[in-house]
N, C-alpha and C positions, 0 to 999 in steps of 0.2 A: 375288803380292808384298806382303810387309808393309810398311807405312809407319811412319814414325817414331812417328806418334801412335798407330798400332796396337800397337807395341811397348811404349809407354809403358803403355797400357791394359792389356795382358797382365801388365806388371811390377806394375802396381797391384793387379791381381787377385791375383797370386800373393803379393804382399806382404800382402794382406788375409787369405789363407789361412794365410800363416805367423804372423801375428799372432794369429790364432784358435788355432791350434795351440799356440803359446808360452803363450797365455792359459790353455789347458787343462792343458798339460803341467807348467807351473811349480808350480801348487797340487798337482797329483797327485803329483809327485815329493816334495814337502814332506810331504804328508799321508801318503803311504805310509812314509816315513823316520820320522814320528813314530808312526805305527800300530805299525810293527815295533818301535820303541825301547820303546814303552810295553807292548806285549804281551809282549815277551821280557823285561822287567824290567831292561834295560840304563840305564835313564834313571829315577834316583829323583827325586820332586819335580818331575815334567815339567809345564813350562807350555807351552800349545799353543793358538793363536788364529789367526784369519784376518787380523786387523788389528793387529799387524803379523803377517804370515804366516811364522812361525818357530815352532821347537820349542827350548826351552831347558831344560836339566837343572840347576836350581838358579837362581843369580843371573843376571839379565839383564844384558846390557852395552849400552854405546851403540852399539858396532859391530854388535852382533847386532840391536838395534832398527833401526838404519839398513838393514841388508840386508832386514830383514822388512818395513819399509815399502816398500823398492825393488821386493821381490817382489810386495807387494800391489798397487803402482802398475803394474808389468807385466802383472800379471793383468787389473785392471780396464781399463787402457788398451788392452791387447791386444783385449779385447772390444769396447770402444768404436770403436778403429781398424777392426777387421773390419767391424763393422756400418756405419761411415760408408763405407768404400770399397765395400761391397757395394751400399749404397743409391745412392751416386753412380753406379756402374756401371749399375746397374738403370733408373735415372731418367735417363740421359744421353739427352738429345734428338737428337743426331746418331749415335748407336751404332745398329747394325743389331739385328735381334731376337735373333740367337743371343749376342751381347755383353750385352744386358739380361737374357737367362736366366741367364748366368753369374753375373752380379752379383746376380741375385734369389736364386740357389742359395746364394751366399755370405752374403747378408743373412739368408736364411731359416735356414740353417745355424747361424748366430750366435744366432738367436732361439731355435732348438730346444735349442742346447746350454745356453743360460740357463735355458729351462723345464725342461729334465731336471734341472738342479742344483736348481732351486727345488721341483721336485716332490719330489725327495728330502728337502729341507730341511723341507718341510711334513709329513712323516711323523714327524718328531721322533726320528731314531735315537739322539739323546743319552740318551734315557730307558731304552733297552736296552743301549747299546754304550758309554756313557760320554760325558764332557764333551767337546765339539767333535768327536765322532765325525762330524758332519754333513758336516764339511770332506772327509774321506776317502770317504763314499759320494757326496757331490754332484760331487766331481771324477771318481770314477769313472763315474758316470752321464754327466757331461758328455763323457768322453773316448769312451764307448761311442756317444753321439750324433754325436760329430765323426767317428768312422770311418764310421757308417751314412751320414751326410750326404756326405761326401768320396767314398764309393762311388757313391752316387746321382749326384753331379756327374760322375765318371768315366764312369758309364754313359750319361749325357746327351751328353757331349762325344763318345764313341765312336759313339753312333747318329747324332749330328749329322755326324761325319766319314764314316761309312758312306753317309749319304745324299747328302753333297756328291759323294762319288765315284761314286755311281750316277747322279746328275745330269750329271756330266762325261763318263761313259762313253756316255750315251744321245745 
């Protein structure tokens, strides 16, 4: 039987995964849109940047800048929130080992996503693909890392459930 505190812990862990997913998907959607608009030529005089995270075709507006800064804050804030929630869950003193492992997987996944993005940035894709193309490639690498880490987390949870079922049957 799950206690109220246990449900809150599970909800916080899910919120961490949701924050990490949003932090990866928001720049990926913006970068993919920008990449396609620039490649197809539908956007003349395209201006594309990470801060603010937006693509503009021509003049920038105050509303566009506000949206861009909001998307940048969502991206950075989501990464930080996921890391904090994962570390809190991993280092919680009263949690059992399985809860600590779940938190550790979230924290490690956040760091792996950031490391994947930074690895792409260090290769300087702008030199061969154009200005700010690193955003597209970094978010793609981060999305791939997120899928792999989430899959590992699912496998760990499934193995733990199987182990618990075997111990109950004996």
